[in-house]
N, C-alpha and C positions, 0 to 999 in steps of 0.2 A: 504494500500500500504506500509506503514511504517513497518507493522508487517511482510510482505513478505520479505522485504529487510533485516530486522533483522534476520529472520530465515535463509535466504540464506547466510548472512555474518557469522552467527554462524556455519552453516554447513561447510563453507569454512575454518574457523579457526580450527574446529575439524579435518577435513580431512587433513589439512596441518601439524598437529601435530603427525600424526601416522607415524610409521616407516615402511620401506619397509622390509618385512621378508626375502626377497632374498638378501638384501644388506649385504655385509661382512664388518666386523669391521677391522680397520687397526691395532688394538692393539693385541699383542700376549698374549696368555694365559700363566700364570706362569708355568704350568706343561709342556709346550712345551719348555721352556727355561732352564730347570733344568741342562742340560749338558753344556750350554753355559757359558763361562767365560767372565764376564763383567769387563773390566778394569776401574779403578777409573779415573775420569777426573783430569786434572792438577789443575783446579780451584776447591778446596774442598768446600763442603757445610758447611755453618755456622749454619743453623737451619734445623732440620728434623722433619717430622711428627712422631707420635708415633704409627704407624701401625705395626702390628706384622706379617711380612712376612719373616721368618728366612732365613738368607743367611750364607753360609760358606765362610769366607774371608781368603785370603792368606795374612798373616801379616809378615812383615820383623822384625826379632827379634833383629837386630842390631849386632848379634854375627858374628865375622869374625875370622876364624881360620887360622893359618899360616902353621902348620905342619900336622894336621889331618883333615879329612873332618868332619864337624859338621853341623847340620841344621841351615841355616841362615834365614829360614822362618818357620812359624807354621800356623796351621788352627785354626780359632776361629769363633764361631757362634755369629752373631750380629742379632738384632731384624729386621733390614731391610737394604737394600742396601745403603740408604742415611747415616744411622748411621755408617755403616761399612766404607764408604768412607770419613766420617768426621774425622776418625782416620788417621792421617798423615802416620802411618806406614803400612797401608793396601794398597796392590798393586791392588787388584780386588776381585771379589767374584763370587760364583755360587749360584743359588737359592737352598734352603733347608738347614737344619741344618747340621753341620759337624757330621760325623760318624768316628769311629776309623780307618776305612779303606779308608777314603777320601784321595786321593793322593795330595801331595803338588804340586802346580803349579810352 
């Protein structure tokens, strides 16, 4: 009798651990978010993981011109979104590394 109870318990544990193949995950895939601009939070991160998921960040250069227009922001590639937002000068980022034709936000 104890053996049957053990087998039934084991079977219940195994079946409860399986995932439903029809269930959808709430997480977005990075390739779907490439065109979305993510603004950095007001509370900046102090510590980041060392994952490499390159992002193209819009960074304030601190340059302010009085007479002629000049770029007050630049594009810079960071290793991930957390490390980009850890830089106080970064306004936000898009997934993927910067390219020469990446427009400034």
